[in-house]
PyMOL CGO cylinders between C-alpha atoms (Angstrom):
from pymol import cmd
from pymol.cgo import CYLINDER

trace = [
    CYLINDER, 0.00, 0.00, 0.00, 0.92, 3.64, -0.16, 0.3, 1, 1, 1, 1, 1, 1,
    CYLINDER, 0.92, 3.64, -0.16, 3.31, 5.44, 2.13, 0.3, 1, 1, 1, 1, 1, 1,
    CYLINDER, 3.31, 5.44, 2.13, 1.90, 7.97, 4.56, 0.3, 1, 1, 1, 1, 1, 1,
    CYLINDER, 1.90, 7.97, 4.56, 4.03, 10.83, 5.81, 0.3, 1, 1, 1, 1, 1, 1,
    CYLINDER, 4.03, 10.83, 5.81, 3.09, 11.82, 9.36, 0.3, 1, 1, 1, 1, 1, 1,
    CYLINDER, 3.09, 11.82, 9.36, 3.98, 15.41, 10.24, 0.3, 1, 1, 1, 1, 1, 1,
    CYLINDER, 3.98, 15.41, 10.24, 3.80, 16.45, 13.87, 0.3, 1, 1, 1, 1, 1, 1,
    CYLINDER, 3.80, 16.45, 13.87, 4.23, 19.73, 15.65, 0.3, 1, 1, 1, 1, 1, 1,
    CYLINDER, 4.23, 19.73, 15.65, 4.31, 19.79, 19.42, 0.3, 1, 1, 1, 1, 1, 1,
    CYLINDER, 4.31, 19.79, 19.42, 5.27, 22.00, 22.31, 0.3, 1, 1, 1, 1, 1, 1,
    CYLINDER, 5.27, 22.00, 22.31, 5.14, 19.40, 25.08, 0.3, 1, 1, 1, 1, 1, 1,
    CYLINDER, 5.14, 19.40, 25.08, 5.28, 16.18, 23.03, 0.3, 1, 1, 1, 1, 1, 1,
    CYLINDER, 5.28, 16.18, 23.03, 1.59, 15.24, 22.88, 0.3, 1, 1, 1, 1, 1, 1,
    CYLINDER, 1.59, 15.24, 22.88, 1.28, 15.48, 19.10, 0.3, 1, 1, 1, 1, 1, 1,
    CYLINDER, 1.28, 15.48, 19.10, 4.49, 13.48, 18.68, 0.3, 1, 1, 1, 1, 1, 1,
    CYLINDER, 4.49, 13.48, 18.68, 3.07, 10.68, 20.83, 0.3, 1, 1, 1, 1, 1, 1,
    CYLINDER, 3.07, 10.68, 20.83, -0.13, 10.70, 18.79, 0.3, 1, 1, 1, 1, 1, 1,
    CYLINDER, -0.13, 10.70, 18.79, 1.85, 10.58, 15.52, 0.3, 1, 1, 1, 1, 1, 1,
    CYLINDER, 1.85, 10.58, 15.52, 3.97, 7.65, 16.67, 0.3, 1, 1, 1, 1, 1, 1,
    CYLINDER, 3.97, 7.65, 16.67, 0.91, 5.76, 17.90, 0.3, 1, 1, 1, 1, 1, 1,
    CYLINDER, 0.91, 5.76, 17.90, -0.96, 6.34, 14.64, 0.3, 1, 1, 1, 1, 1, 1,
    CYLINDER, -0.96, 6.34, 14.64, 2.07, 5.30, 12.59, 0.3, 1, 1, 1, 1, 1, 1,
    CYLINDER, 2.07, 5.30, 12.59, 1.85, 1.90, 14.29, 0.3, 1, 1, 1, 1, 1, 1,
    CYLINDER, 1.85, 1.90, 14.29, -1.87, 1.64, 13.53, 0.3, 1, 1, 1, 1, 1, 1,
    CYLINDER, -1.87, 1.64, 13.53, -1.32, 2.62, 9.89, 0.3, 1, 1, 1, 1, 1, 1,
    CYLINDER, -1.32, 2.62, 9.89, 1.46, 0.05, 9.54, 0.3, 1, 1, 1, 1, 1, 1,
    CYLINDER, 1.46, 0.05, 9.54, -0.81, -2.60, 11.09, 0.3, 1, 1, 1, 1, 1, 1,
    CYLINDER, -0.81, -2.60, 11.09, -3.30, -1.73, 8.32, 0.3, 1, 1, 1, 1, 1, 1,
    CYLINDER, -3.30, -1.73, 8.32, -0.66, -2.35, 5.63, 0.3, 1, 1, 1, 1, 1, 1,
    CYLINDER, -0.66, -2.35, 5.63, 0.63, 1.16, 4.97, 0.3, 1, 1, 1, 1, 1, 1,
    CYLINDER, 0.63, 1.16, 4.97, 4.25, 2.20, 5.19, 0.3, 1, 1, 1, 1, 1, 1,
    CYLINDER, 4.25, 2.20, 5.19, 4.92, 5.34, 7.19, 0.3, 1, 1, 1, 1, 1, 1,
    CYLINDER, 4.92, 5.34, 7.19, 7.49, 8.04, 7.68, 0.3, 1, 1, 1, 1, 1, 1,
    CYLINDER, 7.49, 8.04, 7.68, 7.12, 10.17, 10.81, 0.3, 1, 1, 1, 1, 1, 1,
    CYLINDER, 7.12, 10.17, 10.81, 8.67, 13.64, 10.88, 0.3, 1, 1, 1, 1, 1, 1,
    CYLINDER, 8.67, 13.64, 10.88, 8.55, 15.82, 13.97, 0.3, 1, 1, 1, 1, 1, 1,
    CYLINDER, 8.55, 15.82, 13.97, 8.82, 19.47, 12.97, 0.3, 1, 1, 1, 1, 1, 1,
    CYLINDER, 8.82, 19.47, 12.97, 10.00, 18.92, 9.39, 0.3, 1, 1, 1, 1, 1, 1,
    CYLINDER, 10.00, 18.92, 9.39, 10.96, 21.57, 6.90, 0.3, 1, 1, 1, 1, 1, 1,
    CYLINDER, 10.96, 21.57, 6.90, 9.05, 21.74, 3.63, 0.3, 1, 1, 1, 1, 1, 1,
    CYLINDER, 9.05, 21.74, 3.63, 12.14, 20.50, 1.79, 0.3, 1, 1, 1, 1, 1, 1,
    CYLINDER, 12.14, 20.50, 1.79, 11.98, 17.28, 3.86, 0.3, 1, 1, 1, 1, 1, 1,
    CYLINDER, 11.98, 17.28, 3.86, 8.57, 16.34, 2.45, 0.3, 1, 1, 1, 1, 1, 1,
    CYLINDER, 8.57, 16.34, 2.45, 7.41, 14.68, -0.75, 0.3, 1, 1, 1, 1, 1, 1,
    CYLINDER, 7.41, 14.68, -0.75, 5.15, 17.01, -2.73, 0.3, 1, 1, 1, 1, 1, 1,
    CYLINDER, 5.15, 17.01, -2.73, 2.84, 14.12, -3.56, 0.3, 1, 1, 1, 1, 1, 1,
    CYLINDER, 2.84, 14.12, -3.56, 1.21, 11.24, -1.75, 0.3, 1, 1, 1, 1, 1, 1,
    CYLINDER, 1.21, 11.24, -1.75, -0.58, 11.20, 1.58, 0.3, 1, 1, 1, 1, 1, 1,
    CYLINDER, -0.58, 11.20, 1.58, 0.24, 13.32, 4.60, 0.3, 1, 1, 1, 1, 1, 1,
    CYLINDER, 0.24, 13.32, 4.60, -1.22, 13.15, 8.09, 0.3, 1, 1, 1, 1, 1, 1,
    CYLINDER, -1.22, 13.15, 8.09, -0.65, 16.41, 9.94, 0.3, 1, 1, 1, 1, 1, 1,
    CYLINDER, -0.65, 16.41, 9.94, -0.94, 16.36, 13.74, 0.3, 1, 1, 1, 1, 1, 1,
    CYLINDER, -0.94, 16.36, 13.74, -0.32, 19.50, 15.75, 0.3, 1, 1, 1, 1, 1, 1,
    CYLINDER, -0.32, 19.50, 15.75, -1.01, 20.99, 19.11, 0.3, 1, 1, 1, 1, 1, 1,
    CYLINDER, -1.01, 20.99, 19.11, -1.92, 24.64, 19.55, 0.3, 1, 1, 1, 1, 1, 1,
    CYLINDER, -1.92, 24.64, 19.55, -0.33, 26.96, 22.06, 0.3, 1, 1, 1, 1, 1, 1,
    CYLINDER, -0.33, 26.96, 22.06, -0.66, 30.60, 22.98, 0.3, 1, 1, 1, 1, 1, 1,
    CYLINDER, -0.66, 30.60, 22.98, -3.31, 32.47, 21.02, 0.3, 1, 1, 1, 1, 1, 1,
    CYLINDER, -3.31, 32.47, 21.02, -3.84, 29.82, 18.34, 0.3, 1, 1, 1, 1, 1, 1,
    CYLINDER, -3.84, 29.82, 18.34, -0.13, 29.61, 17.57, 0.3, 1, 1, 1, 1, 1, 1,
    CYLINDER, -0.13, 29.61, 17.57, 1.76, 26.77, 15.95, 0.3, 1, 1, 1, 1, 1, 1,
    CYLINDER, 1.76, 26.77, 15.95, 4.35, 24.95, 18.03, 0.3, 1, 1, 1, 1, 1, 1,
    CYLINDER, 4.35, 24.95, 18.03, 7.86, 26.34, 17.56, 0.3, 1, 1, 1, 1, 1, 1,
    CYLINDER, 7.86, 26.34, 17.56, 9.04, 23.15, 15.83, 0.3, 1, 1, 1, 1, 1, 1,
    CYLINDER, 9.04, 23.15, 15.83, 6.31, 23.40, 13.15, 0.3, 1, 1, 1, 1, 1, 1,
    CYLINDER, 6.31, 23.40, 13.15, 6.50, 27.15, 12.52, 0.3, 1, 1, 1, 1, 1, 1,
    CYLINDER, 6.50, 27.15, 12.52, 9.38, 26.87, 9.98, 0.3, 1, 1, 1, 1, 1, 1,
    CYLINDER, 9.38, 26.87, 9.98, 7.35, 24.35, 7.93, 0.3, 1, 1, 1, 1, 1, 1,
    CYLINDER, 7.35, 24.35, 7.93, 4.36, 26.71, 7.95, 0.3, 1, 1, 1, 1, 1, 1,
    CYLINDER, 4.36, 26.71, 7.95, 6.52, 29.73, 7.06, 0.3, 1, 1, 1, 1, 1, 1,
    CYLINDER, 6.52, 29.73, 7.06, 8.13, 27.86, 4.14, 0.3, 1, 1, 1, 1, 1, 1,
    CYLINDER, 8.13, 27.86, 4.14, 4.74, 26.69, 2.90, 0.3, 1, 1, 1, 1, 1, 1,
    CYLINDER, 4.74, 26.69, 2.90, 3.37, 30.22, 3.12, 0.3, 1, 1, 1, 1, 1, 1,
    CYLINDER, 3.37, 30.22, 3.12, 6.38, 31.81, 1.40, 0.3, 1, 1, 1, 1, 1, 1,
    CYLINDER, 6.38, 31.81, 1.40, 6.86, 29.23, -1.37, 0.3, 1, 1, 1, 1, 1, 1,
    CYLINDER, 6.86, 29.23, -1.37, 3.23, 28.24, -2.02, 0.3, 1, 1, 1, 1, 1, 1,
    CYLINDER, 3.23, 28.24, -2.02, 4.26, 24.97, -3.71, 0.3, 1, 1, 1, 1, 1, 1,
    CYLINDER, 4.26, 24.97, -3.71, 1.85, 23.00, -5.87, 0.3, 1, 1, 1, 1, 1, 1,
    CYLINDER, 1.85, 23.00, -5.87, 0.35, 20.44, -3.49, 0.3, 1, 1, 1, 1, 1, 1,
    CYLINDER, 0.35, 20.44, -3.49, -2.33, 19.24, -5.90, 0.3, 1, 1, 1, 1, 1, 1,
    CYLINDER, -2.33, 19.24, -5.90, -0.81, 15.74, -5.68, 0.3, 1, 1, 1, 1, 1, 1,
    CYLINDER, -0.81, 15.74, -5.68, -1.07, 15.66, -1.88, 0.3, 1, 1, 1, 1, 1, 1,
    CYLINDER, -1.07, 15.66, -1.88, -3.99, 14.18, 0.02, 0.3, 1, 1, 1, 1, 1, 1,
    CYLINDER, -3.99, 14.18, 0.02, -4.01, 14.80, 3.74, 0.3, 1, 1, 1, 1, 1, 1,
    CYLINDER, -4.01, 14.80, 3.74, -5.71, 14.20, 7.03, 0.3, 1, 1, 1, 1, 1, 1,
    CYLINDER, -5.71, 14.20, 7.03, -5.52, 16.63, 9.92, 0.3, 1, 1, 1, 1, 1, 1,
    CYLINDER, -5.52, 16.63, 9.92, -5.61, 16.27, 13.70, 0.3, 1, 1, 1, 1, 1, 1,
    CYLINDER, -5.61, 16.27, 13.70, -5.50, 19.22, 16.08, 0.3, 1, 1, 1, 1, 1, 1,
    CYLINDER, -5.50, 19.22, 16.08, -4.90, 19.02, 19.81, 0.3, 1, 1, 1, 1, 1, 1,
    CYLINDER, -4.90, 19.02, 19.81, -5.91, 21.85, 22.11, 0.3, 1, 1, 1, 1, 1, 1,
    CYLINDER, -5.91, 21.85, 22.11, -8.10, 23.09, 24.93, 0.3, 1, 1, 1, 1, 1, 1,
    CYLINDER, -8.10, 23.09, 24.93, -11.65, 24.36, 24.44, 0.3, 1, 1, 1, 1, 1, 1,
    CYLINDER, -11.65, 24.36, 24.44, -10.97, 26.85, 27.23, 0.3, 1, 1, 1, 1, 1, 1,
    CYLINDER, -10.97, 26.85, 27.23, -9.40, 29.04, 24.54, 0.3, 1, 1, 1, 1, 1, 1,
    CYLINDER, -9.40, 29.04, 24.54, -11.17, 30.92, 21.76, 0.3, 1, 1, 1, 1, 1, 1,
    CYLINDER, -11.17, 30.92, 21.76, -8.43, 29.72, 19.43, 0.3, 1, 1, 1, 1, 1, 1,
    CYLINDER, -8.43, 29.72, 19.43, -9.12, 26.01, 20.11, 0.3, 1, 1, 1, 1, 1, 1,
    CYLINDER, -9.12, 26.01, 20.11, -7.06, 23.99, 17.62, 0.3, 1, 1, 1, 1, 1, 1,
    CYLINDER, -7.06, 23.99, 17.62, -6.11, 27.19, 15.81, 0.3, 1, 1, 1, 1, 1, 1,
    CYLINDER, -6.11, 27.19, 15.81, -2.79, 25.73, 14.64, 0.3, 1, 1, 1, 1, 1, 1,
    CYLINDER, -2.79, 25.73, 14.64, -4.35, 22.90, 12.63, 0.3, 1, 1, 1, 1, 1, 1,
    CYLINDER, -4.35, 22.90, 12.63, -6.89, 25.34, 11.19, 0.3, 1, 1, 1, 1, 1, 1,
    CYLINDER, -6.89, 25.34, 11.19, -4.05, 27.56, 9.92, 0.3, 1, 1, 1, 1, 1, 1,
    CYLINDER, -4.05, 27.56, 9.92, -2.14, 24.65, 8.38, 0.3, 1, 1, 1, 1, 1, 1,
    CYLINDER, -2.14, 24.65, 8.38, -5.24, 23.13, 6.81, 0.3, 1, 1, 1, 1, 1, 1,
    CYLINDER, -5.24, 23.13, 6.81, -6.26, 26.45, 5.23, 0.3, 1, 1, 1, 1, 1, 1,
    CYLINDER, -6.26, 26.45, 5.23, -2.78, 27.02, 3.83, 0.3, 1, 1, 1, 1, 1, 1,
    CYLINDER, -2.78, 27.02, 3.83, -2.44, 23.48, 2.49, 0.3, 1, 1, 1, 1, 1, 1,
    CYLINDER, -2.44, 23.48, 2.49, -5.81, 23.68, 0.74, 0.3, 1, 1, 1, 1, 1, 1,
    CYLINDER, -5.81, 23.68, 0.74, -4.72, 27.04, -0.69, 0.3, 1, 1, 1, 1, 1, 1,
    CYLINDER, -4.72, 27.04, -0.69, -1.73, 25.22, -2.22, 0.3, 1, 1, 1, 1, 1, 1,
    CYLINDER, -1.73, 25.22, -2.22, -4.05, 22.65, -3.81, 0.3, 1, 1, 1, 1, 1, 1,
    CYLINDER, -4.05, 22.65, -3.81, -3.86, 19.78, -1.30, 0.3, 1, 1, 1, 1, 1, 1,
    CYLINDER, -3.86, 19.78, -1.30, -7.04, 17.75, -0.88, 0.3, 1, 1, 1, 1, 1, 1,
    CYLINDER, -7.04, 17.75, -0.88, -8.42, 16.68, 2.48, 0.3, 1, 1, 1, 1, 1, 1,
    CYLINDER, -8.42, 16.68, 2.48, -9.38, 13.10, 3.20, 0.3, 1, 1, 1, 1, 1, 1,
    CYLINDER, -9.38, 13.10, 3.20, -12.13, 12.98, 5.80, 0.3, 1, 1, 1, 1, 1, 1,
    CYLINDER, -12.13, 12.98, 5.80, -13.00, 15.46, 8.51, 0.3, 1, 1, 1, 1, 1, 1,
    CYLINDER, -13.00, 15.46, 8.51, -10.42, 17.17, 10.68, 0.3, 1, 1, 1, 1, 1, 1,
    CYLINDER, -10.42, 17.17, 10.68, -10.23, 15.72, 14.18, 0.3, 1, 1, 1, 1, 1, 1,
    CYLINDER, -10.23, 15.72, 14.18, -10.04, 18.31, 16.96, 0.3, 1, 1, 1, 1, 1, 1,
    CYLINDER, -10.04, 18.31, 16.96, -9.10, 16.76, 20.30, 0.3, 1, 1, 1, 1, 1, 1,
    CYLINDER, -9.10, 16.76, 20.30, -10.02, 18.67, 23.44, 0.3, 1, 1, 1, 1, 1, 1,
    CYLINDER, -10.02, 18.67, 23.44, -7.44, 17.75, 26.08, 0.3, 1, 1, 1, 1, 1, 1,
    CYLINDER, -7.44, 17.75, 26.08, -9.98, 18.59, 28.79, 0.3, 1, 1, 1, 1, 1, 1,
    CYLINDER, -9.98, 18.59, 28.79, -12.12, 15.68, 27.59, 0.3, 1, 1, 1, 1, 1, 1,
    CYLINDER, -12.12, 15.68, 27.59, -9.30, 13.27, 26.73, 0.3, 1, 1, 1, 1, 1, 1,
    CYLINDER, -9.30, 13.27, 26.73, -6.38, 12.75, 29.11, 0.3, 1, 1, 1, 1, 1, 1,
    CYLINDER, -6.38, 12.75, 29.11, -4.86, 10.44, 26.50, 0.3, 1, 1, 1, 1, 1, 1,
    CYLINDER, -4.86, 10.44, 26.50, -5.23, 12.06, 23.05, 0.3, 1, 1, 1, 1, 1, 1,
    CYLINDER, -5.23, 12.06, 23.05, -4.08, 8.83, 21.40, 0.3, 1, 1, 1, 1, 1, 1,
    CYLINDER, -4.08, 8.83, 21.40, -7.49, 7.28, 22.20, 0.3, 1, 1, 1, 1, 1, 1,
    CYLINDER, -7.49, 7.28, 22.20, -9.74, 9.55, 20.08, 0.3, 1, 1, 1, 1, 1, 1,
    CYLINDER, -9.74, 9.55, 20.08, -7.00, 9.72, 17.43, 0.3, 1, 1, 1, 1, 1, 1,
    CYLINDER, -7.00, 9.72, 17.43, -6.92, 5.92, 17.17, 0.3, 1, 1, 1, 1, 1, 1,
    CYLINDER, -6.92, 5.92, 17.17, -10.69, 5.80, 16.74, 0.3, 1, 1, 1, 1, 1, 1,
    CYLINDER, -10.69, 5.80, 16.74, -10.53, 8.53, 14.05, 0.3, 1, 1, 1, 1, 1, 1,
    CYLINDER, -10.53, 8.53, 14.05, -7.67, 6.89, 12.15, 0.3, 1, 1, 1, 1, 1, 1,
    CYLINDER, -7.67, 6.89, 12.15, -9.69, 3.68, 11.76, 0.3, 1, 1, 1, 1, 1, 1,
    CYLINDER, -9.69, 3.68, 11.76, -12.29, 5.61, 9.76, 0.3, 1, 1, 1, 1, 1, 1,
    CYLINDER, -12.29, 5.61, 9.76, -9.56, 7.53, 7.91, 0.3, 1, 1, 1, 1, 1, 1,
    CYLINDER, -9.56, 7.53, 7.91, -7.91, 4.27, 6.83, 0.3, 1, 1, 1, 1, 1, 1,
    CYLINDER, -7.91, 4.27, 6.83, -11.22, 3.14, 5.34, 0.3, 1, 1, 1, 1, 1, 1,
    CYLINDER, -11.22, 3.14, 5.34, -11.51, 6.40, 3.40, 0.3, 1, 1, 1, 1, 1, 1,
    CYLINDER, -11.51, 6.40, 3.40, -7.97, 5.96, 2.05, 0.3, 1, 1, 1, 1, 1, 1,
    CYLINDER, -7.97, 5.96, 2.05, -8.63, 2.39, 0.97, 0.3, 1, 1, 1, 1, 1, 1,
    CYLINDER, -8.63, 2.39, 0.97, -11.87, 3.39, -0.77, 0.3, 1, 1, 1, 1, 1, 1,
    CYLINDER, -11.87, 3.39, -0.77, -10.03, 6.07, -2.77, 0.3, 1, 1, 1, 1, 1, 1,
    CYLINDER, -10.03, 6.07, -2.77, -7.44, 3.66, -4.17, 0.3, 1, 1, 1, 1, 1, 1,
]
cmd.load_cgo(trace, "trace")
């Protein structure tokens, strides 16, 4: 099956844990994976399937390790019409900017031509002490969507 590139951005490590957990689930389903924590745009294939997982900090800000990726994407505006992606945001509903980081990335990626697969998952850490649990449930449905598109 196809390779999936998992891209994570995290301040305290939560999104990285989710990415690593989902990589295992995707591999169990027959996909090959590459997991990149805070990659640069130049580190990524400009085709295929990406799964972007990021926490939000501050006033809807991206984690420091994902900001360079976002800045490169915004400055270069590469053609991502050959990229399909899923998106998972992690944040707290206590803030008006709940999951603002994934919203920013998703908007920019779509603006570069990338196509979403499924709905974006927004995990409220106040409801889920272990964000891997809702992410695992979501990725099961996402895998089915990927398989139906092939």
